[in-house]
Structure formats: C-alpha cells, structure tokens
N, C-alpha and C positions, 0 to 999 in steps of 0.2 A: 667915617661918619656913622653914628649910631641911629638906629630907627627906634623911636619911642612909641609904644602902644599904650593907650589908656585902658582903663578897665572895661569900658563899653566896647572898644574895638576887640579886645581879647574875648569877651563874651560872645560877640558876633562870629568870630572865627571858630570858636568852639561849637556854636550852634550849627554852622554850615558844615563843619567837618563830620558831625554826627547825623546829618540829614541823609535820606536815601540816595540823593544825587551824588553824594560824596562817598557813600559806603562802598566797600569792596564788593565787586560783583563776582559771583562764582562763575567759573568757566565750564562747569559741567552740571549735569542733572541725572539722577538715578531714580527709576521707578521700579520697584520690585513687583512681580506679578501678584504677590499676596496683598499688596496695598492699593490695588486698582479699584476705583469706584465705578461700578457698572450702571448703565442706563439702558435705554432701548434705542435701536436704530430708527424705529418709527414709533415715537412715544404715543401716538394716537391709537396704536394697535395694542398697547400694553404688553402683557406676557405672550401675546401671539406674535410679537415682533422679535427678530433676533436681538440678543443683547449686544451692546456696543459701549466702547470706552475709548476716548481719544488719548493716545499716548503723547502726542504733540500736535500743535495746531488746533483748529476748531472747524469741524466738518460742516457747521451751519453757516460759515462765513466764506468770503472770497479769499481763502488761504490754502496753501499746501497743508496736508494733514496726514498723520499716520494713526490708525486706530486698530483696536482689536474688535472682532465680531464673532459671536458664538451662536451656534445653531443647535436646536434639539434634533435628535434622531428622527428621520422621516420628514424633516422640513423640505418643502419644495415651493419655490415662489411661482406665481403666475408669470407668463411672458411679460417682459418689461424692458425699458431702456434706462440709461442714465444720461444725464446732461454732460457728464465729464468722463474722461477715461480713468480707469483705476487699475492697480496691480494688486494681486493677491498671492499670499504664500500660506500654505496649509501648515498649521502648527500641530493640530491634533485632529484625528478622525479621518473621514473620507468626504471629499467634496466633488461636486460636478458643476461645471459652468459651461454652457454651450447653447447652440441654436435650439429652439424648442422642439424641433423634429429630430434632433440627434439622439442616438442611443446613449445611455449613461456610460461615461468613462470616469470611474471613481479615482480621484487623485488623493493619495495618502500624504501623510506628514512629510514636509520637505519639497512638495511640488509647488510650481509657480505658474501663474497665469496672468494674462492681461485682458481687460474688457474695454474695447473702444467705446467712446461716446457715441450714442445713437444706435448702437447695434442691438437688435432684438435677441433676447436670451432668457434662459431660466437658470436658477441656482438651486442646488439640492444638497442635502447632507445625509450621510448614511452611517456614521459612526455613533457609538454610544454617547460620546461627547465630541463636539466639533468646534474647532477654534481656528480662526485665520487672522493674519495681519493684512490689513487693507490700506493702501496708500494712494493719495491723489496729489496732483501738482497744483491744483487750484480748486476752489469750491464755489458755492456750496455743493455738497453731495446730495443729489435728488434722485428719486425714482419717478419715472414718467411712463404713461401708457404706450403700448406698441404703435398706436396710430401716429405718434410723434417721431417714429424712428427716422433716422437719416444716416447717410454714409459720410463719415469724416475722413475717409481715405486710408485709415489704418485697418488692420485685420487682427482678429483675436488670436491669442496664443495659449495653448494648454501644454505645459511642460511637466510630464510625469517625473517624479523623483528619479526613476530608473533611467531616464533619458538625459539627465544632467551630466555634463562632462566636467569632472573635477581636475584641476591642474595643481601641480606642486608649486608653480610660480607662474606669473603672467606679466605682461607689459602694463597691467593695471596697477599692481601693487607689488611691494617687495616683501617676500616671505623668506625669513632666514632661519626657520626652525624645521627640522626634519619631521615629517608626518603631518604638517599643516597643509591643507588643501584650500583652493579658492576656485570660485566660478563666477563669471561675469554675466549678469542677467538683463541689464538694460542701460541705456545712456551712452555717453561718450567719455573716453578716458581723459579728455581735455576739459570736460565740464561736469555737470551733475550726473551721477551714475549710481547704479545699484549692483552689489556683488554679495556673495555669501562666502563665508570661510568655515572650515570644519576643523575644530581643534581636537586632536586625538586624546584618548584616555591618558592621564598623567601629565598633560600639558601644563606648564607653568611658564608664563612669559608676559609680554606686553604688546599692546597695539599703540604705536606712536603716530600722531597726526598733527598737522599744522592747518587743517581745513577750517574755514569759517563756518562750515556746516558738516558735522559728523554725527550721524544718528545710527544706533545699533539696537537690534531687537533679537533676543534669544529665541530661536526657532525650534531647536531641539536640544534635549539634554539640559544641563545646568552648569554654571560656573560660579566660583567664588570670585568676587570683584572687590578691588580696592583702588584708591587713587590718593593723591595728595590732599584732596578735599573731603575724604571720608574719615570718620572717627573710628570706624571698625570695618572689618571685612563683611560684605553682604553676600548671601547666597542668592543668585539670580537664576530662577528656573525659566522654562519656556513661557514666553509672553512678557518677560521683563524688558526694560528699556533703559538705554544709556545715551546721553548726548554730550558733546563738548563743542567749544568754540575757541579756535586758535590753537597754539602749540599746547599739546596735552598728551599725557601718557596714561593709558588704561591698563591696569594690572589684572590678569586673569589666571585662574587655576582651575583645571578640570580634574577633580579628585575621583570621579566616577570611573566605571569600567567601560563606558560607552562614549563615543564622540559627542561633542557639543557643536551645534550649528548656529551661526550668528549671521543675520542679514545686516548689511551696512549700506547706508545711503550717505554719500559724501560728494563734495565738489573738488576733492584733491586726493592724491595718492596717500596711502597709509602704509606703515611698516609693521610686520609681525616679527618680533624678536624673542 
C-alpha cells in the first residue's frame, strides 16, 4: 500500500523538521577562557565587588552553578555567611578562606576548599591576580551578615595543594595512560562527585564518558581540545570549561612542558585513554 502525501502535508513536515524542537541537539559545550563575559559578584558594589562569570547554571536562581570569581590583590571581605554551601578551587594567585579569627593560610593554585552554609568566615586574596572556580549544588548564591549564622552540621575544609594525594588510578575512574594522575575531592563514586586529573607534558589522549552530567574546568596549564562537534582544535587555558551529556569522547593534548590540571564534576565514571 502506498502512502500519498499532498503538497500541504509535505510543507508541514518540512516546517516541523526545521523547527528547534526537531533540530539536532549538541551533546557538548565548550567555553574558552578568552571568550568569557565578566560581570560582578555583587553588582550593587560595582568595581569594588569581585568579578564573576557563570560557566554553567545561574547563580541568581535555584540551580546548581559553576562560576569563576576573580579578586584584586589585597581584597578581604568582612565576616559573613552564605545561605548555601560552596566549593572553591584556586586557579591563580593566593586565597585565604577561614574563621575571622584564624591566621592567614594562603592557598596557591590547585588548592581546594569547602565553605559550609551558615558558617561565619572571611575571604582574602594576596596574589597579583587571583582567580577561583566556585561551585554550588543549589542556589541562589547569597551573602548574609554574621548575625544570621547557623550550624548546618558540616565543617569547612582547606586543602592546600601540597597536601593533595594524587593517584595513578582509583576506584573512581579508569586511567589507562602512564603519567596521568587523579585525586578525588568530594561526593560518592556511585553518585555525583568531583575529582581532578593531572595530564603530564606531552599527553595526547581522550576522556570517554557516558555520564548524563560531565563538566570539566581547566584549573592549571592549558590543553588543545577537540571533539566530533568541533570545527577545529581549540586551545583551552586555565578557566576554560567543557561539558557533555551522554556517550561522548573529549580529545585532549598537552603540548606544553608543564602538567595540565582539570577538575571534573560528573555522575558517572570516566576513562582516560
């Protein structure tokens, strides 16, 4: 039996096929550090506020979000709390985040910390330029006075880069390339988690994933990046961002003479080949 379509029906099919709902959806997104649009963490304070840029999500709404925040040398906040817990990774400079009475412990690039919701603290920056990646699991991200402090049961963590233990492999992920190292920083291997990988100088390989959420931020060094959805290789320096959804392969090459460090947030294992 033949199915006959008149001209009107064919025109309707063509229109639907070209609509956004039927368009092919990319499984990945790449944001180079050089293309980031900067605003202010607190727009009301203007240039007195740290600079901020959302890499994914929206920090002003009830969403998980990953953002970059940059501080001028000598910045020090007054004591304050946040309504939500956040994680921070130093990308550049020296950062301090602790109880207002604590002596300064400057954390260099590659250091990691957590700031529990409700915990009174100050944040300070001491490098010529200071840049961090800040991540929340829900929003909005708010700054509140110390009089509203509360104990949510969690405790802050300051992990200096020299105290991070790097492994050649782990039960979190499969690493099949000599010289690549990994460290696990938060979460559960069975659920959403965060880890960092260190790609040695000369590395050329792939990160394969089937995760419904895979987000990666270049923390140190730089890599050349490519995938099936890229028209050309992109150079991604510290502060750049990559994400994917579903089965996907990210091709990376480190042509420098220094290791490249990448933070990965995902809800499934990944492989480095």
